[in-house]
Backbone as a ProteinNet text record, in pm:
[ID]
protein_1_A
[PRIMARY]
XXXXXXXXXXXXXXXXXXXXXXXXXXXXXXXXXXXXXXXXXXXXXXXXXXXXXXXXXXXXXXXXXXXXXXXXXXXXXXXXXXXXXXXXXXXXXXXXXXXXXXXXXXXXXXXXXXXXXXXXXXXXXXXXXXXXXXXXXXXXXXXXXXXXXXXXXXXXXXXXXXXXXXXXXXXXXXX
[TERTIARY]
7042.3	7017.9	7058.4	6967.8	6997.6	7084.7	7143.2	7228	7151	7020.1	6941	6887.6	6914.2	6865.8	6984.2	6977.8	7084.2	7068.5	7172	7164.7	7052.5	7045.5	6941.9	6802.6	6782.9	6652.4	6616.3	6713.3	6691.1	6652.7	6726.9	6705.2	6570.4	6527.3	6395.8	6287.5	6294.1	6195.7	6204.3	6325.2	6345	6285.8	6320.5	6272.5	6121.8	6069.5	5923.8	5852.2	5898.1	5832.5	5852.7	5972.1	5999.5	5908	5878.1	5790	5643	5616.4	5479.5	5402	5471.3	5406.4	5389.7	5276.1	5269.7	5323.6	5337.9	5396.2	5313.2	5183.4	5095.1	5114.4	5122.6	5139.6	5273.6	5378.2	5508.8	5506.8	5445	5436.2	5364	5257.1	5182.4	5271.7	5344.8	5434	5541.2	5584.7	5689	5633.1	5501.2	5440.1	5468.9	5477.7	5504.7	5404.9	5415.6	5325.3	5372.3	5275.5	5308.1	5399.9	5380.2	5462.3	5610	5636.5	5775.8	5840	5765.8	5818.5	5848.9	5755.7	5776.5	5901.4	5919.9	6037	6165.6	6163.3	6282.4	6319.6	6220.7	6246.2	6288.2	6255.5	6291.7	6410.9	6475.1	6594.1	6565.3	6441.8	6413.7	6452.6	6442.5	6466.5	6541.7	6640.4	6708.4	6637.6	6604.9	6535.6	6623.9	6559.1	6630.9	6682.9	6774.9	6835.7	6730	6630.2	6525.6	6456.3	6427.8	6359.3	6451.6	6579.2	6674.3	6682	6689.3	6692.4	6564.3	6451.2	6323.9	6311.1	6359.3	6358	6445.4	6565.1	6655.7	6593.2	6531.4	6466.4	6348.4	6264.7	6145.7	6182.9	6282.4	6322.2	6432	6471.9	6573.8	6699.7	6756.4	6880.4	6972	7101.7	7193.9	7183	7204.8	7200.4	7305.9	7422.8	7531.3	7488	7428.7	7382.9	7274.2	7185	7075.2	7126.6	7230.5	7274.9	7395.5	7466.7	7590.2	7589.3	7502.8	7505.1	7376.9	7389.6	7270.2	7215.7	7098.7	7038.8	6983.7	7000.7	6955.6	6896.7	6818.1	6758.2	6867.4	6832.3	6916.2	7051.4	7058.2	7180.3	7144.8	7235.2	7215.2	7284.9	7221.2	7276.3	7272.3	7364	7359.9	7227	7178.7	7051	7069.9	6959.3	6963.4	7031.5	6992.7	7052.7	7079.8	7205.7	7239.2	7209.2	7198.9	7163.4	7256.9	7384.6	7477.5	7443.6	7372.2	7353.2	7208.6	7113.7	6975.1	6962.6	6898.7	6887.3	6764.3	6781.2	6678.1	6714.2	6626.9	6661.6	6688.1	6636.6	6659.5	6775.6	6855.8	6967.1	7065.7	7097.7	7192.9	7313.9	7352.8	7467.5	7596.4	7697.1	7829.2	7930.2	8046.3	8155.8	8276.5	8353.5	8480.3	8580.1	8632.2	8721	8858.9	8956	9092.2	9178.2	9147.2	9228	9137.4	9151.6	9067.3	9122.9	9235.4	9303.8	9215	9136.4	9059.2	8912.3	8869.4	8728.4	8685.7	8764.1	8729.6	8725.2	8816.1	8817.1	8692.1	8652.7	8532.3	8409	8397.6	8283.4	8284.8	8399.7	8411.4	8373.7	8422.1	8389	8240.2	8182.3	8039.6	7955.8	7995.4	7924	7937.5	8057.3	8078.4	7996	7992.8	7913.6	7766.6	7716.4	7576.8	7548.2	7639.1	7620.3	7621.3	7713.6	7718.2	7588.9	7542.1	7418.6	7300.4	7291.2	7181.7	7187.2	7307.4	7322.7	7282.4	7325.6	7288.7	7137.7	7075.9	6930.7	6856.7	6904	6839.5	6854.2	6975	6998.9	6915.8	6917.7	6843.5	6693.1	6642.4	6500.4	6462.6	6548.9	6525.1	6523.1	6622.3	6630.2	6513.2	6475.8	6366.4	6233.8	6214.5	6089.4	6077.6	6189.7	6188.5	6159.8	6161.5	6138.3	5988.9	5957.3	5818.7	5815.8	5717.3	5704.3	5833.8	5873.7	5998.3	5991.3	6102.9	6114.3	6132.5	6113.4	6136.6	6278.5	6376.9	6514.6	6531.8	6466.8	6473.9	6403.7	6290.1	6218.8	6302.7	6370.3	6457.1	6572.5	6634	6743.9	6696.6	6582.7	6525.3	6500.9	6445.7	6419.2	6549.7	6653.2	6782.7	6846.3	6835.1	6891.3	6816.1	6683.5	6605.2	6651.3	6676.5	6723.7	6862.5	6949.3	7083.5	7077.1	6991.8	6975.8	6926.3	6831.8	6780.7	6893	6977.7	7090.1	7187.4	7218.1	7309.3	7251.8	7121.6	7056.1	7071.9	7053.5	7065.7	7208.6	7308.3	7447.6	7483	7434.8	7461.5	7392.1	7276.7	7209	7296.4	7362.8	7456.9	7569.8	7627.5	7735	7687.3	7568.4	7516.5	7491.4	7452.9	7436.3	7570.7	7675	7809.8	7855.4	7830.2	7869.1	7798.2	7668.7	7594.9	7655.1	7691.8	7751.5	7885.7	7964.5	8093.1	8068.7	7973	7940	7894.9	7810.7	7765.5	7882.6	7978.1	8095.9	8179	8197.1	8276.9	8209.2	8074.7	8002.4	8013.8	8003.4	8012.7	8152.3	8254.5	8392	8422.3	8357.2	8384.9	8308.9	8207.8	8130	8193.7
-1377.4	-1501.5	-1615.8	-1707.8	-1819.3	-1921.2	-2012.5	-2115.1	-2208.8	-2218.4	-2311.3	-2247.9	-2120.2	-2052.5	-2019.8	-2065.5	-2034.8	-1892.3	-1843.8	-1711.4	-1709.4	-1813.6	-1818.5	-1818.8	-1897.3	-1902	-1763.6	-1699.2	-1563.9	-1469.1	-1475.5	-1381.7	-1401.5	-1525	-1549.6	-1486.9	-1512	-1453.9	-1301.5	-1247.2	-1102.5	-1037.7	-1090.7	-1031.6	-1046.1	-1159.8	-1180.7	-1076.8	-1058.6	-962.2	-819.3	-788.7	-654.6	-622.1	-722.4	-704.5	-719.1	-741.8	-753.2	-869.2	-981.1	-1104.1	-1196	-1265	-1374.8	-1498	-1607.8	-1727.4	-1777.2	-1770.3	-1817.3	-1733.5	-1601.7	-1513	-1538.5	-1555.9	-1583.8	-1719.2	-1817.2	-1949.7	-1943.3	-1867.4	-1852.9	-1789.7	-1685.9	-1619.1	-1714.3	-1808.6	-1902.8	-2032.6	-2049.5	-2170.5	-2294.6	-2274.9	-2386.6	-2383.7	-2480	-2487.3	-2395.1	-2345.6	-2260.8	-2333.6	-2462.7	-2540.4	-2540.2	-2527.2	-2517.2	-2389.4	-2279.1	-2151.7	-2165.1	-2222.1	-2241.5	-2326	-2429.8	-2516.7	-2442.1	-2360.2	-2282.7	-2186.6	-2124	-2023.2	-2083.8	-2207.9	-2269.2	-2363.8	-2365.5	-2445.1	-2594.2	-2633.5	-2774.9	-2821.1	-2731.1	-2767.6	-2653.6	-2688.6	-2589.3	-2585.3	-2467.3	-2458.4	-2508.6	-2554.2	-2594.2	-2468.3	-2488.6	-2377.2	-2291.7	-2354.1	-2278.9	-2181.9	-2226.5	-2141.4	-2028.8	-2058.6	-1954.5	-1847.5	-1890	-1793.6	-1710.9	-1775.8	-1702.9	-1606.7	-1645.9	-1554.4	-1432.8	-1456.6	-1345.8	-1252.3	-1309.4	-1227.9	-1150.5	-1218.8	-1156.6	-1039.4	-1060.6	-957.2	-865.5	-887.6	-807.1	-792	-905.7	-909.3	-1012.6	-990.6	-1087.1	-1220.6	-1327.3	-1460.6	-1470.3	-1416.2	-1420.4	-1354.3	-1235.9	-1168	-1249.3	-1307.2	-1385.5	-1503.5	-1569.1	-1690.2	-1671.3	-1557.3	-1542.4	-1430.7	-1332.3	-1216.8	-1209.4	-1188.3	-1168.3	-1029.5	-1025.4	-898.7	-823.4	-691.4	-605.4	-478	-410.6	-282.3	-180	-84.5	30.6	-6.1	-116.3	-152	-175.8	-137.7	-161.1	-290.7	-365.1	-491	-491.2	-564.7	-573.9	-633.4	-584.7	-632.5	-762.5	-827.9	-954.8	-935.6	-834.6	-805.4	-656.1	-620.2	-478.8	-418.6	-286.9	-219.6	-257	-285	-318.1	-449.5	-537.7	-670.8	-711.9	-623.3	-661.6	-701.3	-813.9	-860	-799.9	-678.8	-604.8	-608.2	-661.3	-670.9	-535	-428.5	-294.9	-224.2	-299.4	-246	-175.8	-51.3	22.1	63.3	-19.6	11.6	0.7	68.7	57.6	34.2	-14	-35.7	41.4	91.8	152.6	38.8	22.8	-88	-32.7	-70	-25	-136.6	-261.8	-374.7	-475.7	-488.7	-579.2	-721.7	-747	-875.3	-994.2	-984.2	-1099.4	-1094.8	-988.9	-975.2	-1083.2	-1103.7	-1205.3	-1343.6	-1371.2	-1500.3	-1516.3	-1408.4	-1411.5	-1440.6	-1371	-1390.6	-1533.3	-1580.4	-1715.3	-1821	-1806.4	-1902.6	-1897.5	-1778.6	-1766.2	-1836.6	-1821.2	-1887.5	-2039.2	-2086.9	-2230.9	-2284.5	-2211.3	-2254.3	-2261.6	-2163	-2162.5	-2286.2	-2319.4	-2436	-2564.9	-2575.6	-2694.1	-2705.8	-2595.6	-2598.3	-2638.7	-2584.7	-2620.9	-2769.5	-2822.2	-2965.2	-3048.5	-3006	-3077.8	-3076	-2960.4	-2949.6	-3042.8	-3052	-3141.1	-3286.5	-3325.1	-3461.1	-3490.7	-3398.5	-3415.7	-3425.7	-3343.8	-3346.6	-3482.5	-3535.4	-3666.6	-3774.5	-3773.7	-3873.6	-3859.9	-3737	-3711.5	-3762.7	-3745.8	-3790.1	-3942.2	-4012.7	-4159.3	-4220.5	-4138.4	-4189.9	-4214.1	-4336.3	-4373.1	-4418.2	-4369.9	-4405.9	-4379.4	-4253.9	-4215.7	-4244.3	-4293.5	-4315.1	-4180	-4172.8	-4046.2	-3993.4	-4083.2	-4038.5	-3980.5	-4042.3	-3989.2	-3854.5	-3839.5	-3711.8	-3602.6	-3635.7	-3537.6	-3498	-3595.5	-3567	-3481.1	-3512.4	-3433.8	-3290	-3274.2	-3141	-3063.4	-3129.9	-3064.6	-3024.8	-3110.8	-3078.2	-2960.7	-2959.1	-2845.6	-2715.7	-2719.2	-2600.1	-2558.6	-2656.2	-2626.7	-2560	-2612	-2552.4	-2408.7	-2384.9	-2249	-2156.3	-2203.5	-2123	-2093.5	-2193.3	-2172	-2072.2	-2080.7	-1984.4	-1843.1	-1828.5	-1697.2	-1643.5	-1727.6	-1684.7	-1648.9	-1727.4	-1696.6	-1568.1	-1539.8	-1412.8	-1295.2	-1309.6	-1205.6	-1189.8	-1302.4	-1295.3	-1225.2	-1259.4	-1200.4	-1050.4	-1008.8	-865.9	-794.7	-856.5	-798.5	-790.5	-894.6	-894.6	-782.6	-761.7	-651.3	-516.7	-504	-378.1	-353.7	-459.5	-446.5	-404.2	-467.8	-432.3	-286.6	-243.9	-104.6	-9.1	-46.5	37.9	50.5	-62.5	-58.1	29.6	20.6	103.8	251.3	282.5	421.5	477.7	393.9	439.9	463.3	385.1	402.3	519	571	684.3	815.7
6221.9	6151.4	6242.4	6265.9	6354.8	6282.9	6358.9	6301.5	6210.4	6231.4	6151.1	6023	6000.4	5880.5	5789.9	5666.4	5571.5	5519.8	5455.4	5393.3	5290.2	5208.2	5106.1	5168.1	5272.7	5339.7	5394.5	5458.9	5511.1	5397.9	5286.2	5176.2	5107.2	5094.5	5033.8	5120.9	5251	5342.7	5340.4	5347.2	5349.2	5223.2	5106	4981	4965.7	5009.1	5001.5	5086.2	5209.4	5298.8	5249.7	5202.2	5150.6	5032.3	4951.8	4836.5	4871.7	5001.5	5053.3	4990.4	4969.1	4924.2	5044	5049.1	5144.5	5071.9	5144.1	5083.3	4965.2	4976.6	4868.9	4742.9	4757.4	4641.7	4571.5	4650.8	4591.4	4520.4	4583.6	4521.8	4387.7	4380.5	4255	4148.6	4184.7	4089.1	4035.6	4120.3	4080.9	4021.7	4029.3	3977	4060.2	4192.3	4282.6	4397.5	4487.7	4602.3	4713.6	4793.6	4907.6	5004.9	5020.2	5112.9	5071.8	4940.8	4896.7	4950.2	4943.4	4994.2	5143.2	5216.8	5360.5	5385	5305.2	5321.8	5286.9	5181.9	5146	5258.3	5316.6	5419.5	5553.1	5576	5704.6	5691.1	5575.3	5547.4	5534.4	5527.6	5507.9	5367.8	5269.6	5130.2	5061.8	4981.7	4899.2	4764.7	4713.5	4583.7	4470.3	4365.6	4244.2	4174.5	4084.6	4011.7	3942.9	3882	3812.1	3906.9	4028.4	4125.5	4170.9	4191.1	4229.9	4121.3	3996.2	3884.7	3879.3	3897.7	3894.3	4011.7	4129.6	4244.7	4215.7	4163.9	4133.1	4030.7	3928.8	3825.1	3883.4	3961.2	4019.6	4111.2	4195.8	4291.7	4237	4111.7	4043.9	4127.9	4163.1	4240.1	4177	4183.7	4124.3	4197.4	4124.3	4184.1	4293.2	4267.9	4367.4	4497.8	4490.1	4612.2	4681.1	4603.9	4659.9	4741.5	4694.1	4762.8	4853.7	4841.5	4918.7	5022.9	5010	5100.8	5181.5	5310.3	5392.7	5361	5298.9	5256.2	5376.4	5372.7	5481.4	5424.4	5506.6	5467.6	5436.5	5352.7	5321.1	5262.4	5190.9	5119.4	4974.1	4885.5	4743.3	4703.7	4614.1	4566.5	4414.6	4352.7	4206.1	4160.9	4047.9	3995.7	3918.4	3888.4	3815.1	3680.5	3609	3479.1	3475.1	3493.4	3492.7	3357.3	3351.3	3226.2	3111.9	3142.6	3035.1	2966.9	3036.7	2982.1	2963.9	2977.8	2952.2	2806.8	2781.9	2643.7	2578.4	2529.7	2459.3	2310.7	2225.6	2084.1	2019.7	2075.7	2021	2089.7	2159.3	2235.6	2142.4	2172.2	2089.3	2172.4	2266.5	2351.3	2271.7	2319.5	2259.6	2370.8	2332.1	2425.8	2376.8	2469.6	2432.9	2417.1	2298.1	2269	2236.2	2319.4	2295.5	2238.3	2274.9	2231.6	2161.8	2029.6	1952.2	1946.1	2013	1999.9	2035.8	2142.2	2188	2146.9	2080.8	2045.8	1946.3	1842.4	1742.4	1806.1	1896.1	1965.5	2052.8	2121.9	2205.3	2120	2007.1	1918	1864.3	1821.4	1766.6	1870.4	1992.4	2098.2	2132.7	2134.3	2163.3	2056.7	1929.8	1820.7	1834.6	1867.3	1885.2	2001.7	2112	2227.9	2191	2117	2073.6	1987.8	1895.7	1809.7	1890.4	1985.6	2071.6	2151.1	2206.7	2284.4	2196.4	2076.5	1986.1	1951.8	1928.2	1901.5	2022.4	2139.2	2261.5	2281.8	2258.3	2276.2	2180.4	2055.4	1958.2	2001.2	2042.8	2089.6	2214	2307.5	2433.4	2407.2	2317.6	2283.9	2224.1	2137	2078.1	2186.7	2274.4	2381.3	2477.8	2509	2602.7	2546.1	2416.5	2355.5	2353.4	2364.4	2362.2	2499.9	2604	2738.9	2758.6	2795.1	2825.2	2970.7	3045.6	3187.3	3264.2	3268.7	3335	3484	3536.1	3680	3748.4	3879.9	3950	3929.7	3925.4	3902.7	3762.8	3663.2	3527	3517.1	3586.3	3585.5	3649.6	3760	3827.7	3735.7	3671.4	3580.5	3463.4	3408.3	3299.1	3343.5	3462.1	3516	3532.1	3586.2	3606	3473	3372.5	3240.7	3179	3192.4	3143.3	3209.3	3338.7	3410	3363.4	3339	3290.1	3153	3066.5	2933.2	2944.9	3034.8	3054.8	3102.5	3192.7	3240.4	3126.4	3045.8	2933.2	2833.5	2807.5	2718.6	2773.5	2903.9	2968.3	2953.3	2978.2	2965.9	2822.4	2729.3	2588.3	2544.8	2601.1	2570.4	2614.6	2728.8	2772.6	2671.7	2629.3	2530.5	2404	2357.9	2235.6	2252	2371.4	2398.8	2391.4	2444.9	2438.8	2293.5	2217	2075.7	1999.9	2026.6	1962.3	2001.6	2129.4	2175.4	2106.9	2088.3	2018.6	1874.2	1810.3	1671.7	1661.9	1755	1756.3	1775.8	1859.8	1882.3	1757.4	1687.6	1564.8	1459.7	1448.3	1353.5	1391.3	1519.7	1565.2	1540.3	1558.9	1538.1	1390.7	1303	1160.8	1099.5	1170.7	1116.9	1147.5
[MASK]
+++++++++++++++++++++++++++++++++++++++++++++++++++++++++++++++++++++++++++++++++++++++++++++++++++++++++++++++++++++++++++++++++++++++++++++++++++++++++++++++++++++++++++++++

C-alpha cells in the first residue's frame, strides 16, 4: 500500500476486484457515479457514512474491518452482521443468561432510545418539509442527518434482536 492510498481506499479496490466488479458495476449497486468509486479508490474523496455502510453490507464485512484493517487474501474477517445479530423477524435465537441484573435496564434503555429516535425523526421530518430552496450546505446537512438516522435504526435493530433472544431464552428456561 503506497503512502497516498488509505486503508479504506485499498479495501474498496480490493473488495471490488475480489467480487469481480468493475467501477461502473459497483457504482450502479451503490446508486452513485462511477467517478465516485474512482475517487474513493485513489484517496481523492472519502465516502459518506451511507456509502461505507452499503459497502460493508454489499461485501458482507464489518465496518470496522473495512475502515481499519488492510484486507488481504486468505484471511477471515468479521461479517457485516454476524449470525447472532441478523435482524430476521423469525429469529428464534436464545442466549444463555446467568445474570439478569442488567437485562431489564438494557431493555428499558433500548425502548427509551427508540422513543427518542422516533421523536427526533418526527421533528426532523417536520423541519425538513419546511425547507424551500435548500442551500448546498443545508442539503449536505440533511443528507448527513438522514445517514445518521439510518445508522441509529441499524443499531437499534441489533438491540431489538438481542432483546428477542433474551425473551426466547427466558421462555425456553421456563418450559
